[in-house]
C-alpha positions, 0 to 999 in steps of 0.5 A: 250404603254410600253407593245407595245414598249417592244414587238416591241423591243423584236421582232426586237432582236429575228427576226435575231435569228429566221432567223439564225436558219432557215438558219442553219436548211435549210443548203444545201451543194449543194446550195450556198445561203449566209445569210444576215449579219444583226441584233445585233453584235452577230448575225452578227458575227454568220451569218458571221461565218455561211457564211464562213463555207458554203463557206468552204463546197462549196470549199471542195465539188468542190475539191472532184468533181474536183478530181473525174473528173480528175481521171475519165478523165484520165481513159478513155485513158487506157480503150480505149487502153485496148479495142483495145488490147482485140479486137485482142485477139484470144479467142472469149469467153474471148474477149467478157467477157473482152469487157463487163467489159471494157464497164462497166468501161467506163460507170462508168467513163462517169457517174463520169465525169457527176456527177462532172460537175453537182456539178459546177455552170450552165453556161446555160442561163435560157430560157422561155418555155412552159412546157407541150409541152417540156415534151411531146417532151421528152415522144415522143422521148422515144416512138419513140424508143419503150419505154413505157413512157406515158404523157397526156399534159393538155390544159392549157399553163404552161410557165416556166423560167428554164435551159432546157438542165439541166432539160432534163438531170434530166428528162432523168436520172429519166425516164431511172431509172424508165424504168430500174426498173419499165418497164414503166414510167408515167409523170404527172404535178401538177400546182395548185401552181401559184409560182411553178410546180411539175413534177411527174415521176411514175414507177411500179417497186419494190420501195425503202425501206423507210429507204433508200429513202434519201441514194439513192440520194448519189453518188455510193449508191445502194439498194442491194435487187433490184437496184444492179450492175446486172442491169448495174447501176452506182449508180450516176443517181439519185445523178446527178439528185438531184444535177442538180435540186438544181442548178435549184433552185428546189427540188427532192423528192422520195416517195413510192406509196401505190399501188406500184412503186416509185414517183419521184417529181421535184419541180421547181419555175415558174419564 
């Protein structure tokens, strides 16, 4: 009896420390999930300090995103003015080169604003939808404009509660990325887990070096050997997709396929 009571007492003391350790290990700067402040006084103080630190990190990230959004927004006016002036240039060859550079700048500005907005809390109301039919509509939209996007919807219904506009932005970013580097995209849905669903987007491109699979999710990062500026990318597509996936309480994972190409998986809760 004494041994059983001792085990229970030690368990009650150690459990808050275990929860605190898991919270530290799973800390995600893009997510704001405060830790429950309970347990011994020392653990409560540590949990309070952890929540305060997480709040400060969130504040720094919001400030950085706001600066990026402000700069990107303010750049749109001078870029538009420069385009109008370039169109009146007398040298066609020089005019075309300058217009191409300004178009690249405009695309970078738009992506910068989109990245800044993706770090903010989503105001979109979650909706219940049937995932197979919804994904199939996205694939059909790409097929209508001649893009090689394949998806074979299953017969089983996959109801899911999520924010469809945010998820659509994630899907289009990943599909555009797959088509840019792999010429085709295949969408597959894994529904073996009753609590979550996994959407796979597979391409036939060169893949990404294993050492850089995490780095490519950072803003403005490019893999110079294959995913460089010559392709017209801004280095923000995957970063925006990753941030929006976190806002949807999901996970974005990149993996190289043995037969070649990249497999990007989006894990989402079904609730």
